[in-house]
C-alpha positions in Angstrom: 0.9 -37.0 86.5 -0.9 -37.5 90.0 -2.8 -41.2 90.9 -6.1 -39.9 89.8 -7.4 -41.3 86.6 -9.8 -40.3 84.1 -11.2 -41.8 81.1 -9.9 -39.8 78.5 -6.3 -41.2 78.9 -7.4 -44.5 77.1 -5.5 -44.1 73.7 -3.2 -41.3 75.1 0.5 -41.4 73.7 2.9 -41.5 76.7 6.7 -41.7 77.7 8.4 -43.5 80.4 12.2 -43.2 80.9 12.7 -42.4 77.1 10.2 -44.8 76.0 7.1 -44.4 73.8 3.7 -46.4 74.7 0.2 -46.4 74.1 -2.2 -46.2 77.1 -4.8 -49.4 76.8 -6.3 -49.8 80.1 -6.7 -47.5 83.4 -8.1 -48.9 86.7 -7.3 -51.2 89.1 -5.4 -54.3 88.8 -6.2 -56.9 91.8 -4.6 -57.9 94.0 -2.4 -54.8 94.1 -4.0 -51.9 95.2 -4.2 -48.2 93.7 -4.8 -47.0 90.1 -2.7 -48.6 87.0 -2.5 -47.6 83.4 -1.9 -50.5 80.9 0.3 -49.4 78.4 2.0 -51.1 75.0 5.0 -50.2 74.2 6.2 -49.0 70.8 9.4 -51.5 71.3 7.9 -54.8 72.4 11.0 -55.8 74.2 10.2 -53.2 77.0 7.3 -54.8 77.9 6.7 -58.0 80.0 3.2 -59.6 79.0 0.4 -59.1 76.3 -1.8 -57.0 78.5 -3.3 -59.9 80.6 -2.3 -60.4 84.7 -3.4 -63.4 86.6 -5.8 -64.9 84.0 -7.9 -61.8 83.3 -7.2 -59.8 80.3 -7.3 -55.9 80.8 -6.0 -55.0 77.2 -4.9 -56.4 74.2 -1.1 -56.3 72.6 0.1 -57.4 69.2 3.1 -58.8 70.7 3.2 -61.5 73.4 5.8 -58.7 75.5 4.6 -55.8 74.3 2.7 -54.7 77.5 3.0 -53.6 81.1 1.4 -52.0 83.8 2.8 -48.9 85.1 1.6 -46.3 88.0 0.3 -43.0 86.7 2.9 -40.8 88.3 5.6 -42.6 86.6 4.0 -41.8 83.0 4.8 -38.5 81.2 1.7 -37.4 78.9 3.6 -34.5 77.5 3.2 -30.8 77.1 1.6 -28.8 75.0 3.2 -27.2 71.5 3.5 -23.7 73.0 5.3 -24.6 76.0 7.8 -26.9 74.3 8.6 -24.2 71.7 9.3 -21.9 74.7 11.2 -24.3 76.6 13.1 -25.0 73.2 13.5 -21.1 71.7 13.3 -18.4 74.4 16.2 -17.3 76.2 15.8 -16.9 79.7 16.3 -13.6 81.3 18.5 -12.9 84.6 17.4 -12.2 87.6 18.0 -8.3 87.8 16.2 -8.1 84.7 13.0 -9.7 85.7 12.7 -7.1 88.1 13.2 -4.0 86.4 10.2 -1.6 86.9 8.8 0.4 84.3 6.1 2.7 84.0 3.3 2.4 81.1 0.2 4.3 80.2 -3.0 1.8 80.3 -5.9 4.2 79.5 -5.3 7.3 81.2 -3.5 6.0 84.5 0.3 5.1 84.5 0.9 1.9 85.7 3.7 0.2 87.3 5.4 -3.0 85.6 7.6 -5.5 87.2 9.5 -8.0 84.3 7.7 -5.9 81.5 10.8 -6.1 79.2 11.5 -9.6 79.7 7.9 -10.8 78.6 8.3 -8.4 75.4 11.8 -10.0 74.6 10.1 -13.3 74.8 6.9 -12.5 72.6 9.5 -10.9 70.1 11.4 -14.2 70.0 8.6 -16.3 69.3 7.3 -13.9 66.8 10.2 -13.7 64.6 10.4 -17.9 64.6 10.1 -19.2 61.2 11.5 -22.6 61.5 10.9 -25.2 64.5 12.2 -28.2 65.5 10.4 -29.8 68.3 11.8 -33.6 67.7 11.2 -36.1 70.6 10.1 -33.0 72.8 7.1 -34.9 74.1 4.6 -32.6 72.5 1.0 -34.0 73.0 -1.3 -31.4 72.3 -2.0 -27.9 70.6 -2.7 -26.3 74.1 -4.9 -22.8 74.7 -6.9 -22.2 72.0 -5.5 -19.6 69.7 -2.5 -19.5 71.7 -0.1 -20.9 68.9 -1.6 -18.6 66.5 -1.4 -15.3 69.0 2.6 -16.1 69.9 4.0 -17.7 67.0 2.4 -15.9 63.6 5.5 -16.4 61.4 6.4 -20.1 61.8 6.5 -21.7 58.2 8.6 -25.0 59.3 7.8 -27.4 62.2 9.1 -30.4 62.7 7.0 -32.7 65.4 8.4 -35.9 64.9 8.8 -38.8 67.4 6.2 -36.9 70.0 3.3 -37.9 72.1 0.6 -36.9 69.4 -1.9 -39.6 69.4 -4.6 -38.1 66.7 -4.7 -36.1 63.2 -7.0 -33.6 65.1 -4.4 -33.0 67.2 -2.2 -32.1 64.3 -4.8 -30.0 62.9 -5.6 -28.0 66.1 -2.0 -27.0 66.0 -1.5 -26.6 62.1 -4.5 -24.7 61.6 -3.1 -21.7 63.9 0.0 -21.5 61.8 -1.4 -20.0 58.6 2.0 -19.7 56.8 3.0 -23.1 57.5 4.5 -24.8 54.2 6.4 -27.7 55.7 5.0 -30.2 58.3 6.8 -33.3 59.6 4.8 -35.8 62.1 6.8 -38.9 61.5 7.1 -41.5 64.1 4.0 -40.6 65.9 1.4 -43.4 66.3 -1.4 -41.4 64.6 -5.1 -42.0 65.0 -6.9 -40.9 61.7 -10.4 -40.1 61.2 -12.6 -42.6 59.6 -15.0 -40.4 58.3 -14.9 -38.8 54.8 -14.6 -35.2 55.8 -12.0 -33.9 57.6 -12.3 -30.1 59.4 -9.4 -27.8 58.6 -7.4 -27.0 55.6 -3.7 -26.6 55.4 -4.0 -23.7 52.5 0.0 -22.9 52.7 1.1 -26.6 53.1 3.7 -27.6 50.6 5.3 -30.4 52.2 3.9 -33.3 54.3 5.9 -36.0 55.8 4.1 -38.9 57.5 6.7 -41.4 57.8 6.4 -44.5 60.3 2.7 -43.2 61.4 0.8 -46.1 60.8 -1.1 -44.3 57.7 -3.2 -46.1 55.5 -3.6 -45.3 51.8 -7.6 -44.3 52.0 -6.4 -42.1 55.5 -3.8 -40.4 53.0 -6.4 -39.3 50.6 -8.7 -38.2 53.2 -5.7 -36.2 54.9 -4.5 -34.4 51.9 -7.7 -33.3 50.8 -7.4 -30.5 53.3 -3.9 -29.5 51.5 -4.9 -28.1 48.3 -1.3 -27.3 47.5 0.6 -29.9 48.5 3.8 -30.3 46.3 5.9 -33.2 48.2 4.2 -36.2 50.4 6.6 -38.6 52.2 5.1 -41.8 53.3 8.0 -44.2 54.2 7.5 -47.4 56.4 3.8 -47.2 56.6 2.8 -50.8 55.2 0.9 -49.1 52.8 -1.2 -50.5 49.9 -2.4 -48.5 47.4 -6.0 -49.4 47.1 -7.7 -46.9 44.9 -7.2 -44.5 42.6 -6.7 -40.7 43.8 -9.3 -38.3 42.5 -9.6 -34.2 43.2 -6.3 -34.9 45.7 -2.5 -35.1 44.8 -3.1 -33.3 41.8 -0.5 -31.0 42.6 1.9 -33.1 44.2 5.5 -33.2 42.6 7.4 -35.7 44.8 6.0 -39.2 46.4 8.1 -41.0 48.6 6.7 -44.5 49.4 9.7 -46.2 50.1 9.7 -49.2 52.3 6.3 -50.0 52.2 7.0 -53.7 51.0 2.9 -54.3 50.2 3.3 -52.1 47.0 3.7 -53.9 43.7 3.4 -52.7 39.8 -0.1 -53.2 39.7 -0.8 -50.8 42.2 1.6 -48.4 40.6 -0.8 -48.0 37.8 -3.3 -46.2 40.1 -1.1 -43.4 40.9 0.4 -43.5 37.2 -2.0 -40.4 36.0 -0.9 -38.0 38.6 -0.2 -34.9 36.4 2.6 -33.3 38.3 4.3 -35.8 39.5 8.0 -35.6 38.9 10.2 -37.7 41.7 8.7 -41.1 42.3 10.9 -42.8 45.5 10.1 -46.6 45.8 13.5 -47.6 47.3 12.6 -50.9 49.5 9.8 -52.0 48.6 10.5 -55.2 46.9 9.3 -54.4 43.4 11.2 -56.7 40.8 9.1 -55.7 37.6 7.3 -52.8 35.6 5.3 -53.2 32.4 3.6 -50.3 30.7 1.0 -52.4 28.8 -0.3 -49.1 26.7 2.5 -48.5 24.9 4.3 -51.1 22.2 8.1 -50.9 21.1 9.6 -48.1 20.6 6.5 -46.0 21.8 6.2 -43.7 25.0 3.6 -44.4 27.5 0.8 -42.4 29.0 1.5 -43.3 32.3 3.5 -41.0 34.6 3.6 -38.2 32.1 5.6 -35.6 34.1 7.9 -38.1 35.9 11.7 -37.2 35.6 13.4 -38.8 38.3 12.8 -42.4 39.8 14.5 -44.2 42.7 14.0 -47.7 43.0 16.9 -48.9 45.2 17.4 -51.7 47.4 15.1 -53.8 45.3 15.0 -57.1 43.2 15.6 -56.1 39.8 17.0 -58.8 38.2 15.8 -58.3 34.4 17.2 -56.1 32.0 13.4 -55.8 30.8 12.9 -53.4 33.4 14.9 -50.5 32.0 13.7 -51.4 28.7 10.2 -50.5 30.2 11.3 -46.9 31.7 12.6 -46.2 28.0 9.1 -45.8 27.8 8.6 -43.1 30.3 8.4 -39.9 27.8 10.1 -37.3 30.6 12.4 -39.6 32.8 16.0 -38.1 33.1 17.3 -39.2 36.1 17.5 -42.6 37.6 18.6 -44.4 40.7 19.1 -48.1 41.0 21.7 -48.9 43.7 21.6 -52.4 45.0 19.7 -54.8 43.1 20.6 -58.0 41.9 21.5 -56.6 38.6 23.5 -54.0 39.7 25.0 -54.6 43.4 28.0 -56.6 42.3 30.8 -54.0 42.5 32.7 -56.2 39.6 29.8 -55.7 37.6 28.5 -52.0 38.2 30.5 -50.6 35.2 29.1 -52.8 32.6 25.5 -52.5 34.4 25.9 -48.5 34.2 26.9 -48.6 30.4 23.8 -50.8 29.7 21.3 -49.0 31.6 22.4 -45.8 29.9 22.1 -47.4 26.4 19.0 -48.7 27.3 17.5 -45.4 28.0 18.3 -42.7 25.6 17.0 -39.6 27.2 18.6 -40.3 30.6 21.1 -37.6 32.2 21.9 -39.1 35.6 22.3 -42.4 36.8 23.1 -42.9 40.6 23.5 -39.3 41.1 26.2 -39.3 38.6 25.9 -36.9 35.3 25.9 -39.0 32.1 28.6 -37.1 30.0 28.0 -37.2 26.3 31.3 -38.9 26.0 30.0 -41.7 28.1 26.6 -42.4 26.4 28.4 -42.5 23.2 30.8 -45.2 24.6 27.9 -47.2 26.4 26.0 -46.8 22.5 28.9 -47.9 20.5 29.3 -50.9 23.1 25.8 -52.0 23.0 25.7 -52.0 19.4 29.2 -54.1 19.0 28.0 -56.3 21.9 24.4 -57.5 20.5 25.6 -57.5 17.3 26.2 -61.1 16.1 22.5 -61.5 17.6 21.1 -58.6 15.8 22.4 -60.4 12.4 21.1 -63.7 13.5 17.8 -62.1 14.2 17.0 -60.9 10.7 19.3 -57.5 10.9 21.1 -55.9 8.1 23.0 -53.1 7.0 20.5 -52.3 4.6 17.5 -50.9 6.5 15.2 -52.1 3.7 16.4 -55.5 4.1 15.7 -55.7 7.9 13.6 -58.6 9.1 14.2 -58.6 12.8 12.3 -61.0 14.9 9.9 -59.6 17.5 11.9 -61.5 20.1 14.9 -59.2 19.2 12.8 -55.9 19.2 11.6 -56.7 22.3 14.6 -57.6 24.0 16.7 -54.8 22.5 14.1 -52.2 21.5 16.7 -49.1 21.0 18.8 -51.1 19.1 17.5 -50.3 15.7 18.0 -46.5 16.5 21.7 -47.1 17.7 21.8 -48.6 14.1 20.7 -45.3 12.5 22.5 -43.1 14.8 25.9 -45.2 14.4 25.5 -47.1 11.2 25.0 -50.9 11.1 28.0 -53.0 12.9 30.3 -54.0 10.3 31.5 -57.9 10.2 35.3 -57.1 11.3 33.6 -55.4 14.3 31.7 -58.3 15.5 34.5 -60.9 15.1 35.9 -59.5 18.3 34.8 -60.8 21.7 33.2 -57.4 23.6 34.1 -57.5 27.2 30.5 -56.1 27.6 28.6 -58.9 26.1 26.4 -60.1 29.1 26.6 -63.7 27.6 30.4 -63.4 27.9 30.5 -61.8 31.5 31.1 -65.3 32.7 34.1 -67.1 31.1 34.5 -70.9 30.9 38.2 -71.8 31.8 39.7 -75.2 31.7 42.5 -75.6 34.6 45.4 -77.8 34.2 48.7 -78.2 36.7 51.4 -79.1 34.3 53.5 -80.3 36.9 51.1 -82.1 39.0 50.1 -84.7 36.2 47.6 -86.3 38.7 45.5 -83.5 39.3 42.5 -83.7 37.4 41.4 -81.0 34.6 39.0 -78.7 35.8 36.9 -76.4 34.3 35.4 -73.3 35.8 33.0 -70.1 35.1 34.9 -67.1 36.2 33.9 -63.5 35.6 36.2 -61.6 33.1 36.5 -58.4 35.6 38.3 -61.0 38.4 41.7 -59.7 38.9 44.4 -62.4 39.2 45.1 -61.9 42.8 41.5 -62.9 43.2 41.9 -66.1 41.0 44.7 -67.2 42.7 42.8 -66.8 45.8 40.2 -69.3 44.8 42.7 -71.8 43.7 44.5 -71.3 47.0 41.4 -72.6 48.6 41.0 -75.3 46.2 44.2 -76.8 46.2 45.3 -76.0 50.1 48.5 -74.0 48.9 49.7 -70.7 49.8 48.8 -67.8 47.4 52.6 -66.9 47.2 53.6 -70.2 45.9 51.5 -70.0 43.0 52.3 -69.3 39.6 49.3 -68.6 36.8 49.8 -68.2 32.5 47.3 -69.2 30.3 47.0 -71.1 26.8 44.8 -70.2 23.9 43.2 -72.4 21.2 43.8 -69.4 19.1 47.4 -69.0 19.7 49.0 -72.4 19.8 52.2 -73.3 21.3 52.3 -69.7 23.2 51.8 -69.3 26.9 51.1 -66.0 28.2 51.9 -65.1 32.2 49.7 -63.8 34.4 52.1 -61.9 36.2 50.2 -58.4 37.7 48.1 -59.5 40.5 46.2 -56.2 40.1 45.2 -56.9 36.2 41.7 -59.0 35.4 41.9 -61.8 33.2 39.9 -59.5 30.9 43.0 -57.4 30.9 45.3 -60.2 29.7 42.7 -61.0 26.9 41.8 -64.4 28.5 38.6 -65.7 26.5 36.0 -68.6 26.5 37.6 -71.8 26.4 41.0 -70.7 27.1 43.6 -73.0 29.2 44.6 -71.8 32.9 48.2 -73.3 33.8 48.8 -73.1 37.8 52.4 -74.2 38.6 53.7 -74.2 42.5 
């Protein structure tokens, strides 16, 4: 760009040496002569100040080092959509092909043309394009009115992520000319969205809209999608969205909604989107959500919320209570769930236990964490669950004869499917309840005494260790505790149930559970 400045540069998105910024000031900055642009960088570490110079505030930045003054001729204001497409997709002809002459008839007169084949070939290439990726191509505007529609009439999918688009209106100027457009991605463009209630432009064919990292608000989302009557997928990742109102007459056709990495969202806001009639997939990863309740549904009943939801993603959250999964059992259509890297599920040593408990808690689930739930796995999970909580069931008023069941409300709330499992497999027998089940939540941690037969002066310790902990890891723990090399340690254990018998723990790769170590047993450590 030349050093001549105009007022319309304010708000424009620009690129300087690969870094993106927004122009907030254009003019003179004394005492240095000549025009300057004041920009706020997307990456605040790139800047030098907050928009002030020698005590004068020329513009404001959100970050104290987010701003810089730059000469206009150092700034790239971008290119138009059609030029970007030609730069990326049109094959250049050789010089000899450009000079070919051809006689064509215009009206009644023969006209001699040069390079006619080249132009025809370019037009043919553009007209055939259906998918266009212009990510990070410095696109800033639509260009000449009608030019896109004439040159690229068949485009169906456009990726305009990480460009220099500064407003939603400019996006519409491009998309309006693509009447077959089905997929539009404008992520990582800092867009200004209209504040009015009516938006011009109708994207009647659009099915997928990606607005990740655009700074859009929920109110702006609802205004924008009003022009997309057939929208099926909407991606809104990382926008600090707060769901402030219920969608009315919009989003009614949406099947997939991605709200990942919007940390302001909580379960109360989800109620506002709970009645979208066609919503099948809801992605809530990294939102910080920890609980979910459907107050309209009692124990064993289905909720009227999220009537079509088949697939729920809640990875990387703060889910730490099993009641979360009991609530998911109330969703009438849920068939697939992904809940990786939550406090309840992120420990590798308990991953299998957690998986089986979730399967047992949600009866219609077919896929968990992208792994199919086979009938054999479901049967195992439900039988283990039935045994694991059998004693608790009995103490809460459970009885083999269903007519004599007097279960407490507390138990029914904690285990809403237990009665169904008893009907499906039969009530647990007394002999089943005598055997300690490795899947019992209360028994995940074993309370063990630790003695040292050869070091009588050592104090007897009491430790809680996971039953799934390998002998190798137990030795590592004891090595650090006793300051003794792992290779010198020999482990065995004795149980009050087997007095006078000592069992060696000789295989380092096996777990405490493998050797049937139980609560109250005593580890014997020698070196």
